[in-house]
C-alpha positions, -999 to +999 in steps of 0.1 A: -274-087-036-306-069-045-340-076-032-350-091-065-320-115-063-328-124-027-364-132-037-353-151-068-328-172-047-354-179-021-380-190-047-355-212-065-345-228-032-382-233-022-392-247-056-361-269-061-367-306-061-349-311-028-367-281-012-397-302-001-373-328+014-355-301+034-388-286+046-400-321+056-368-327+075-371-293+093-407-300+101-398-335+114-371-320+137-396-295+151-422-322+157-396-343+175-387-314+197-424-308+206-428-345+214-398-344+237-412-313+254-446-330+258-429-360+273-412-338+299-445-321+306-463-354+311-436-365+335-438-334+355-476-335+357-474-371+369-448-362+394-469-334+408-500-356+410-482-384+428-465-359+452-498-344+461-515-377+465-487-390+488-489-358+509-527-361+512-525-397+522-499-390+549-518-360+561-551-378+565-535-407+584-515-385+607-541-359+616-572-370+636-605-351+634-608-322+657-635-319+684-662-293+677-649-270+704-615-266+688-627-264+652-632-226+649-598-218+663-582-245+641-599-230+610-586-195+618-551-209+623-555-230+591-564-199+571-533-181+584-510-210+577-525-215+542-518-179+533-482-185+545-481-216+523-493-196+492-466-170+498-439-196+502-451-214+470-450-181+451-414-175+462-405-211+453-420-208+418-402-175+413-368-183+427-366-221+429-351-246+433-380-266+419-390-301+431-386-314+395-350-302+396-343-319+429-359-351+418-339-350+385-307-346+405-316-376+427-325-397+396-292-388+379-271-398+410-258-362+416 
């Protein structure tokens, strides 16, 4: 098939009466896929927000305020622990398993 024949076939297909219906169906499928992806993203954002809020609530209720004398040492230790947390988070994001996957397994009864 020559290039001219390919172009002619493509144009005939595009301009045929059912061409617009096929394009609309393909467009509709793509939009449906995007909507499903957005729904998953919305769920994950909500899950992350709720997990963070729950952690903060437990942390605030379980940890009393420090006296002034211990605050400097606690801040230094907190900085060190936070750096370890960031490193662990980077490993988790790179290698998994992710929280969403674990929650998904729990929800599916696996």
